[in-house]
C-alpha positions in Angstrom: 60.1 5.2 97.0 62.5 3.0 99.0 62.9 3.7 102.7 66.0 5.5 103.9 68.4 3.3 105.8 68.2 3.9 109.5 71.8 2.6 110.1 75.3 3.2 108.9 75.9 0.5 106.3 79.7 0.4 106.8 79.5 0.3 110.6 77.0 -2.6 110.4 79.2 -4.4 107.9 82.2 -3.9 110.3 80.2 -5.5 113.2 79.3 -8.4 110.9 82.9 -8.7 110.0 83.9 -8.9 113.7 81.3 -11.6 114.3 82.4 -13.7 111.3 86.1 -13.2 112.2 85.5 -14.3 115.8 83.2 -17.3 115.0 83.7 -18.3 111.4 81.1 -18.6 108.7 79.3 -21.7 109.7 79.2 -20.9 113.5 77.7 -17.4 112.9 74.0 -17.6 112.5 71.7 -14.9 111.1 70.5 -14.4 114.6 74.0 -13.7 115.8 74.3 -11.1 113.0 71.0 -9.5 114.1 72.2 -9.4 117.7 75.7 -8.0 117.0 74.6 -5.4 114.5 71.3 -4.3 116.1 69.7 -4.5 112.6 66.7 -6.7 112.0 66.9 -9.7 109.8 64.8 -8.2 107.0 67.0 -5.1 106.8 70.1 -7.2 106.7 68.8 -9.2 103.8 67.5 -6.1 102.0 70.9 -4.4 102.4 73.4 -7.1 102.0 71.6 -10.1 100.5 71.9 -13.5 102.1 74.3 -14.6 104.8 76.9 -15.7 102.2 76.9 -12.4 100.4 77.2 -10.6 103.7 80.1 -12.8 104.6 81.9 -12.1 101.4 81.3 -8.4 101.8 82.7 -8.6 105.3 85.7 -10.6 104.0 86.4 -8.0 101.3 86.1 -5.2 103.9 88.7 -7.0 106.1 91.0 -7.3 103.1 90.7 -3.6 102.2 90.9 -2.2 105.7 93.4 -4.6 107.2 95.6 -6.4 104.7 95.8 -3.8 102.0 96.4 -0.8 104.3 98.9 -2.7 106.4 101.0 -3.6 103.4 100.9 -0.1 102.0 101.8 1.4 105.3 104.8 -1.0 105.9 106.0 -0.5 102.3 106.1 3.2 102.6 107.3 3.6 106.2 110.1 1.0 106.5 113.1 -0.4 104.7 112.4 -3.7 102.9 113.7 -6.1 105.6 112.0 -4.2 108.3 108.8 -4.0 106.4 108.8 -7.8 106.1 109.6 -8.2 109.8 106.9 -5.7 110.8 104.3 -7.7 108.8 105.2 -10.9 110.7 105.2 -9.0 114.0 101.8 -7.4 113.3 100.3 -10.9 113.2 102.4 -12.5 116.0 101.5 -9.7 118.4 97.8 -10.5 118.0 98.3 -13.6 120.2 96.8 -13.0 123.6 97.4 -14.8 126.8 93.7 -14.6 127.5 93.0 -17.0 124.6 90.9 -14.7 122.3 93.3 -15.2 119.4 91.2 -14.6 116.3 94.1 -14.9 113.9 93.7 -13.6 110.4 90.2 -13.6 108.9 91.5 -14.4 105.5 93.5 -17.4 106.7 90.6 -18.6 108.9 88.4 -18.4 105.8 91.0 -20.4 103.8 90.9 -23.1 106.4 87.1 -23.2 106.8 85.7 -22.5 103.3 88.3 -22.4 100.5 88.0 -26.1 99.7 84.3 -25.9 98.9 83.5 -22.2 98.4 84.9 -20.8 95.1 83.9 -17.2 95.9 85.6 -17.2 99.3 88.6 -19.0 97.9 88.9 -16.3 95.2 89.0 -13.5 97.8 91.6 -15.4 99.9 93.7 -16.3 96.9 93.8 -12.7 95.6 94.8 -11.4 99.1 97.5 -14.1 99.3 98.8 -13.2 95.8 99.1 -9.6 97.0 101.0 -10.5 100.1 103.3 -12.7 98.1 103.8 -9.8 95.6 104.6 -7.5 98.6 107.3 -9.9 99.8 108.8 -10.2 96.3 108.9 -6.3 96.0 110.5 -6.0 99.4 113.1 -8.7 98.5 114.0 -7.0 95.2 114.3 -3.6 96.9 116.3 -5.1 99.7 118.6 -6.7 97.2 119.1 -3.4 95.5 120.0 -1.7 98.7 122.2 -4.6 99.9 119.9 -5.3 102.9 118.8 -8.7 101.6 121.0 -11.4 100.1 121.4 -11.2 96.4 121.4 -14.9 95.8 117.8 -15.2 96.8 115.2 -15.7 94.0 112.5 -13.1 94.9 109.5 -15.1 93.7 110.6 -18.4 95.4 111.6 -16.6 98.6 108.2 -14.7 98.6 106.4 -18.0 98.3 108.3 -19.3 101.3 107.6 -16.2 103.3 103.9 -16.5 102.5 103.9 -20.1 103.7 105.6 -19.0 106.9 103.2 -16.2 107.5 100.2 -18.6 107.0 101.7 -21.0 109.4 102.3 -18.3 111.9 98.7 -17.2 111.7 97.5 -20.8 112.3 99.9 -21.1 115.3 98.5 -17.9 116.8 95.1 -19.7 117.1 96.4 -23.2 118.1 99.6 -22.5 120.0 100.0 -18.8 120.9 103.2 -19.4 122.8 105.4 -16.2 122.6 108.7 -18.1 122.2 107.3 -20.3 119.4 105.8 -17.3 117.5 109.0 -15.3 117.9 111.0 -18.3 116.5 108.8 -18.3 113.4 109.3 -14.6 112.9 113.1 -14.8 113.5 113.4 -17.8 111.1 111.4 -16.0 108.3 113.4 -12.8 108.6 116.7 -14.7 109.1 116.3 -16.4 105.7 116.7 -13.0 104.0 120.4 -13.2 104.6 
């Protein structure tokens, strides 16, 4: 009979997610994961599999708890243009003058692993597709209400907004200057007409 887990699987996964998000995949060792979760190496392996499988589980957790819920919240609470603006602001407001700017775990993963890790690339690509679809839905709804310019092509504009958002997230890590980040947000929202 297997032993009962002596830890909360989701809480431990959240702690691992925080470690991977802060350091990246390569820079996070199994010892780092043992230290941050408080769970011994054998139990981590028995519960989550190897480091890569644990990483992918953490990445999917981030996608579900952060990206998916944020998009659903903004789509239901705000008018289309404002929903788009709020998404950009949610990321730009992560920038910290203290320099602990973790950016977006999905974008960080895209930059670190997507070129050579198919499974990580697939998780990131699906999340990006969902963000792009969110932008396209908001543009269409905004066009119907007259809040967004009718001449815009929703799929093309959504792709442009996705690129701007990805660029913003990279700048949060490399140049977290408030005026620069605000300029990116203003430009993205300004393109909506």
